[in-house]
C-alpha positions in Angstrom: 31.9 -53.7 2.6 30.6 -55.2 -0.4 28.7 -52.9 -2.5 24.7 -53.5 -3.4 23.0 -52.7 -6.4 20.5 -50.1 -5.1 18.4 -50.5 -8.4 17.3 -53.7 -6.8 16.0 -52.5 -3.8 12.4 -50.9 -3.3 11.9 -47.1 -4.1 11.3 -46.5 -0.3 14.4 -48.1 0.8 16.7 -46.4 -2.1 15.5 -43.0 -0.4 16.3 -43.4 2.9 19.5 -44.3 1.7 19.9 -41.1 -0.5 18.6 -39.2 2.5 21.1 -40.7 5.0 24.1 -40.2 2.5 23.1 -36.7 2.5 23.1 -36.6 6.3 26.2 -38.3 7.1 27.9 -35.5 4.5 26.6 -32.9 6.4 27.7 -34.2 9.4 31.6 -34.2 7.5 31.8 -37.5 6.9 34.1 -38.2 3.4 32.6 -39.8 0.2 34.6 -43.1 1.2 33.4 -43.3 4.3 29.4 -42.7 3.5 30.3 -45.4 0.6 31.6 -47.8 3.4 28.9 -47.5 5.6 26.1 -47.3 3.2 28.1 -50.4 1.1 26.8 -47.6 -2.1 29.6 -46.5 -4.6 31.5 -43.5 -3.6 31.0 -42.3 -7.0 27.4 -42.5 -6.2 27.6 -40.7 -3.2 29.3 -37.9 -4.9 26.8 -37.8 -7.7 24.1 -37.0 -4.7 25.7 -34.7 -3.0 26.5 -32.6 -6.0 22.8 -32.9 -7.1 21.8 -32.1 -3.6 24.2 -28.9 -3.3 22.9 -27.3 -6.6 19.3 -28.3 -6.6 17.7 -29.3 -3.6 16.3 -32.3 -1.8 13.7 -32.4 -4.9 17.1 -33.5 -7.0 17.8 -37.0 -5.0 14.0 -37.8 -5.1 13.6 -41.0 -6.4 11.5 -41.1 -9.6 9.6 -43.6 -11.7 11.0 -45.5 -14.1 10.1 -46.9 -17.4 8.2 -45.4 -20.2 6.0 -41.9 -19.8 2.2 -42.8 -19.5 1.0 -42.7 -23.2 4.6 -42.7 -24.7 4.9 -45.6 -27.6 1.1 -46.1 -27.9 -0.3 -47.0 -31.4 -3.1 -44.7 -31.3 -2.6 -41.0 -30.1 -4.9 -39.7 -27.4 -7.6 -37.7 -29.9 -7.9 -40.7 -31.9 -8.7 -42.7 -28.5 -10.7 -40.5 -27.7 -12.5 -40.9 -31.6 -12.7 -44.7 -30.9 -14.1 -44.1 -27.4 -16.6 -41.6 -28.9 -17.7 -44.1 -31.5 -17.7 -47.3 -28.7 -20.6 -45.1 -27.0 -22.2 -43.3 -29.7 -22.8 -45.5 -32.6 -23.7 -49.1 -33.5 -21.0 -51.2 -35.5 -23.2 -51.2 -38.4 -24.0 -48.1 -38.7 -20.6 -47.6 -39.7 -21.6 -50.8 -42.4 -19.5 -53.3 -39.8 -20.3 -56.6 -39.8 -21.2 -56.8 -36.1 -24.3 -56.1 -34.0 -22.0 -55.0 -30.6 -18.6 -53.9 -30.3 -16.4 -56.7 -29.2 -12.5 -56.6 -29.9 -12.6 -57.7 -33.5 -15.1 -55.0 -33.9 -13.2 -52.4 -32.7 -9.8 -54.0 -34.5 -11.5 -53.5 -38.0 -12.8 -50.0 -36.6 -9.3 -48.9 -36.0 -8.3 -50.5 -39.8 -11.3 -48.7 -41.0 -10.3 -45.2 -40.0 -6.5 -45.2 -39.9 -5.3 -48.5 -41.8 -3.9 -49.6 -38.7 -3.9 -53.3 -38.0 -3.8 -54.0 -34.2 -3.2 -56.8 -32.7 -6.3 -58.2 -30.9 -4.6 -58.4 -27.7 -3.2 -54.9 -27.9 -7.4 -53.9 -28.6 -8.1 -55.7 -25.2 -5.5 -53.7 -23.5 -6.8 -50.2 -25.3 -10.7 -51.3 -24.0 -8.9 -52.0 -20.5 -6.8 -49.0 -20.0 -10.0 -46.9 -20.6 -12.1 -48.9 -18.7 -14.1 -50.5 -20.9 -15.6 -53.8 -19.0 -17.1 -56.8 -21.7 -21.2 -56.7 -20.4 -24.4 -58.7 -21.2 -26.4 -56.0 -23.7 -30.0 -54.7 -22.9 -32.5 -56.0 -25.5 -34.5 -53.0 -26.8 -37.8 -53.4 -29.3 -36.8 -51.4 -32.3 -40.4 -50.0 -32.2 -39.3 -47.8 -28.9 -40.4 -44.3 -28.8 -37.1 -43.1 -27.1 -39.0 -39.2 -27.1 -41.8 -40.7 -25.8 -40.2 -43.0 -23.3 -38.3 -39.2 -22.3 -41.4 -37.4 -22.9 -43.1 -40.1 -19.9 -40.3 -39.7 -17.6 -40.9 -36.2 -17.0 -44.8 -36.9 -17.0 -44.4 -39.1 -14.2 -43.4 -35.8 -11.4 -46.8 -34.6 -12.2 -48.6 -38.5 -11.7 -46.6 -38.4 -8.3 -47.5 -35.2 -7.2 -51.6 -35.7 -8.4 -51.1 -39.3 -6.5 -49.7 -37.0 -3.8 -52.7 -34.6 -3.7 -55.1 -37.3 -3.1 -53.6 -39.1 -0.7 -52.7 -42.0 -2.6 -50.2 -45.0 -2.6 -48.2 -45.3 -5.9 -48.6 -49.2 -7.3 -45.6 -50.6 -9.6 -47.1 -53.9 -10.7 -45.7 -56.4 -13.2 -44.8 -60.4 -13.8 -42.5 -62.4 -14.5 -41.8 -66.6 -14.8 -39.8 -68.8 -12.8 -38.1 -71.9 -15.2 -36.3 -75.1 -13.7 -33.8 -74.4 -16.2 -31.1 -72.7 -14.2 -29.8 -69.2 -15.1 -26.8 -70.2 -17.0 -23.4 -68.3 -15.6 -20.1 -68.7 -16.0 -18.6 -72.9 -14.7 -15.0 -73.4 -14.5 -13.9 -76.9 -16.5 -11.0 -77.5 -18.5 -10.0 -76.2 -21.2 -11.8 -77.4 -24.1 -14.6 -79.2 -22.3 -17.9 -77.1 -22.3 -20.0 -77.7 -18.8 -23.3 -79.3 -19.7 -26.2 -78.2 -17.3 -28.7 -81.1 -17.6 -32.8 -80.4 -16.4 -35.2 -82.9 -16.1 -38.1 -80.6 -17.5 -36.6 -77.4 -19.2 -40.6 -75.8 -19.3 -41.7 -76.0 -15.8 -42.3 -72.8 -14.6 -43.9 -70.5 -12.1 -45.7 -67.4 -13.3 -45.2 -64.3 -10.2 -46.9 -61.2 -10.2 -45.6 -58.2 -8.1 -46.3 -54.8 -6.9 -43.7 -52.2 -5.2 -46.1 -49.8 -3.5 -44.9 -46.3 -2.3 -46.6 -44.6 0.5 -47.8 -41.1 0.1 -46.9 -39.5 3.2 -43.4 -41.3 4.7 -42.7 -42.9 1.4 -42.2 -46.3 2.5 -41.8 -49.3 -0.2 -43.0 -52.4 0.1 -43.8 -55.3 -1.9 -46.7 -58.1 -2.2 -46.6 -60.8 -4.4 -48.2 -63.6 -5.7 -47.6 -67.2 -7.3 -49.5 -69.0 -9.9 -50.1 -73.0 -10.1 -47.8 -74.7 -11.5 -47.1 -74.0 -15.2 -49.8 -71.4 -15.5 -50.0 -68.4 -16.7 -51.4 -65.2 -15.4 -55.0 -64.3 -17.2 -57.4 -61.2 -16.4 -59.1 -62.8 -13.5 -55.7 -63.7 -12.0 -54.6 -59.9 -11.8 -57.9 -58.9 -10.6 -57.6 -61.3 -7.6 -54.3 -60.0 -7.0 -55.3 -57.0 -7.6 -58.2 -57.2 -5.0 -55.4 -58.8 -2.8 -53.7 -55.0 -3.0 -56.8 -53.2 -1.9 -57.1 -55.3 1.0 -54.1 -54.2 2.3 -54.2 -50.9 1.4 -57.0 -48.8 2.3 -55.9 -45.4 0.7 -56.5 -44.4 -2.9 -53.9 -46.1 -5.7 -52.6 -45.3 -8.4 -51.6 -47.9 -10.4 -48.5 -48.1 -12.9 -48.3 -50.9 -15.2 -47.3 -52.3 -18.9 -50.2 -51.8 -21.2 -50.3 -55.8 -22.3 -53.8 -57.4 -23.1 -54.7 -58.6 -19.6 -53.8 -55.5 -18.1 -56.4 -53.3 -20.7 -59.0 -56.4 -21.1 -62.8 -55.2 -20.6 -62.7 -57.6 -17.4 -59.9 -56.0 -15.4 -61.3 -52.4 -16.4 -64.7 -52.9 -15.3 -63.3 -54.7 -12.3 -61.1 -51.3 -11.6 -64.3 -48.9 -12.4 -65.7 -50.3 -9.4 -63.2 -49.0 -7.3 -63.2 -45.2 -7.2 -60.2 -44.3 -5.7 -58.3 -46.3 -8.1 -56.2 -43.9 -11.1 -54.5 -46.1 -14.0 -51.4 -45.4 -15.8 -49.7 -47.1 -18.6 -46.0 -47.4 -18.8 -45.0 -46.7 -22.6 -44.8 -49.7 -25.0 -41.4 -51.4 -25.1 -39.8 -49.8 -21.9 -39.8 -52.5 -19.5 -36.9 -50.3 -17.6 -39.1 -47.6 -16.1 -41.1 -50.1 -13.9 -39.0 -51.0 -11.1 -40.6 -53.9 -10.8 -38.4 -55.3 -13.4 -35.7 -54.9 -11.1 -37.0 -57.3 -8.6 -36.7 -60.0 -11.2 -33.1 -58.9 -12.1 -32.4 -59.1 -8.7 -33.6 -62.5 -7.8 -32.9 -64.3 -11.5 -29.7 -62.7 -12.1 -28.5 -62.2 -8.7 -29.7 -64.5 -5.7 -31.0 -67.7 -7.9 -28.2 -67.3 -10.8 -26.7 -71.0 -11.3 -29.8 -72.4 -9.1 -30.7 -75.7 -9.8 -33.8 -76.6 -7.6 -35.2 -80.6 -7.8 -38.8 -79.4 -9.2 -41.4 -76.9 -8.7 -42.1 -77.5 -5.2 -38.6 -76.4 -4.6 -38.4 -73.6 -6.8 -41.7 -72.0 -5.5 -40.6 -72.7 -2.0 -37.2 -70.7 -2.9 -38.9 -68.3 -4.7 -41.4 -67.5 -1.8 -38.1 -67.5 0.6 -36.3 -64.6 -1.8 -39.4 -62.4 -2.4 -40.1 -62.5 1.4 -36.4 -61.4 2.1 -36.6 -58.5 -0.2 -40.1 -57.0 1.3 -38.0 -56.3 4.5 -35.2 -54.5 2.7 -37.1 -51.4 1.9 -33.9 -49.8 1.0 -33.3 -52.1 -2.0 -37.1 -51.4 -3.2 -36.0 -47.3 -3.2 -32.9 -48.3 -5.2 -34.9 -49.9 -7.8 -37.4 -47.2 -8.4 -34.2 -45.0 -8.4 -32.5 -47.0 -11.0 -35.6 -46.8 -13.4 -35.0 -43.2 -13.4 -38.0 -42.2 -11.3 -37.8 -39.4 -8.8 -40.0 -39.7 -5.8 -39.7 -36.2 -4.8 -38.2 -37.4 -1.6 -36.3 -34.7 -0.1 -32.6 -35.1 1.1 
């Protein structure tokens, strides 16, 4: 019988052949017989049997071939940890590297700066994949942000939440945004070197939208209320007051409003309007912290999720699509709660 090269077989098949060889040997078969039956070199059979007699079944277990994980790498484990920590905790500019963000070239220069190692750019990418680092779209944050104040406000929100419950008041998060005729760009397939082109008839055409996520005081059910402006119009104080009236007509309980401290929210007109409702408490988010408002997640979900790459024929079609998506989101209370959790706000819901 022609002998086979067991190294070319799948590991599980190799293991079965070894087990059969040992079994046949235990049954009194000679090396030559086992070699003929299994198609394996008789010296290999003898080697398996001697190993089995000396160290037992574990000695004939298939072992993974190749280099051990971590061997033959350019960076030591400690160096790898150091690079990862720098990427997470430090901006390139603080290390006098001419990059705003950590791309592969920036990390390549960092490694050269720290240890005089000139690592190929492809190897840098392999390290990043091994560490679980992926390219991600950054979030822009204003330099004027007060991180300590934002942290303090998150703790203060617990008091706002508890005071709202004691008043039997709804929490109402409010925010505005705009939807453009120009589609949110995502990657598109095209031949190498031929950059795709997006043609837009009216790149400035837009619809402004104001929305509120409401949370009931007892059942803590989340709901969505929204309103769209007329074409190419911005929201002003009168539009905000109209939207607030829409909310007050639906919610007969007291209300705690949480929104940004932008001019139209803090205008004298809006303040006078709110003073006419004794059950209203007005709370402002810290400046330059849009991520604290869960309604900001509504815009991200629809723009970059549901309507990414969407190219409407005109504002009428865009208006219809935005309404459709907002109406669908109204029925997904679990998503609205997820937006609140993602904003880092604790509603105190018992699990």
